[in-house]
C-alpha positions in Angstrom: 124.7 142.8 -17.1 124.4 142.9 -13.4 125.0 145.9 -11.3 128.2 144.3 -9.8 129.6 143.6 -13.3 128.8 147.1 -14.4 130.6 148.5 -11.3 133.6 146.4 -12.1 133.6 147.6 -15.7 133.3 151.2 -14.6 136.1 150.8 -12.0 138.4 149.4 -14.8 137.5 152.3 -17.1 138.2 154.8 -14.4 141.5 153.1 -13.6 142.4 153.2 -17.3 141.5 156.9 -17.4 143.7 157.6 -14.4 146.6 155.8 -16.0 146.2 157.7 -19.3 146.0 161.0 -17.4 149.1 160.1 -15.5 151.0 159.4 -18.8 149.8 162.7 -20.2 150.9 164.5 -17.1 154.4 162.9 -17.2 154.8 163.7 -20.9 153.7 167.3 -20.3 156.2 167.7 -17.5 159.0 166.3 -19.7 158.1 168.8 -22.4 158.1 171.7 -19.9 161.5 170.6 -18.7 162.9 170.6 -22.2 161.5 174.0 -22.9 163.0 175.5 -19.8 166.4 174.0 -20.6 166.9 175.4 -24.0 167.0 179.1 -24.9 167.7 180.8 -28.2 169.0 179.7 -30.7 167.7 176.1 -30.7 170.0 173.6 -32.3 168.6 171.0 -34.7 169.1 168.3 -32.1 167.2 170.2 -29.5 164.4 171.0 -32.0 164.1 167.3 -32.9 163.9 166.4 -29.2 161.2 169.0 -28.7 159.3 167.7 -31.7 159.4 164.1 -30.5 158.3 165.2 -27.0 155.4 167.2 -28.4 154.2 164.2 -30.3 154.5 162.0 -27.2 152.5 164.5 -25.2 149.7 164.7 -27.9 149.5 160.9 -28.1 149.2 160.6 -24.3 146.5 163.2 -24.3 144.6 161.5 -27.1 144.8 158.3 -25.1 143.3 160.2 -22.1 140.5 161.5 -24.2 139.7 158.1 -25.6 139.5 156.6 -22.1 137.2 159.5 -21.1 134.9 158.8 -24.0 134.8 155.1 -23.1 133.5 156.1 -19.6 130.9 158.5 -21.0 129.8 155.7 -23.4 129.6 153.3 -20.6 127.5 155.7 -18.6 125.6 156.7 -21.7 126.4 160.4 -21.1 127.3 162.9 -23.8 130.8 164.4 -23.4 131.1 168.2 -23.1 
């Protein structure tokens, strides 16, 4: 693999990482907004919405972590 091809691959991986972090950030902001909106007691509907948003946030964060690991693997660096 030439240096130029490697640079293009790394650029794509970094772009994917940025996109995944943006998705995570968006989902985290949505969860924060939901938590601010509802006080005690929480209805079943609110609880279900919070649960779904928590799952979306976790999935987005897992995607971010996967992209980060791809970059480390590409660079042959161990993650911390």
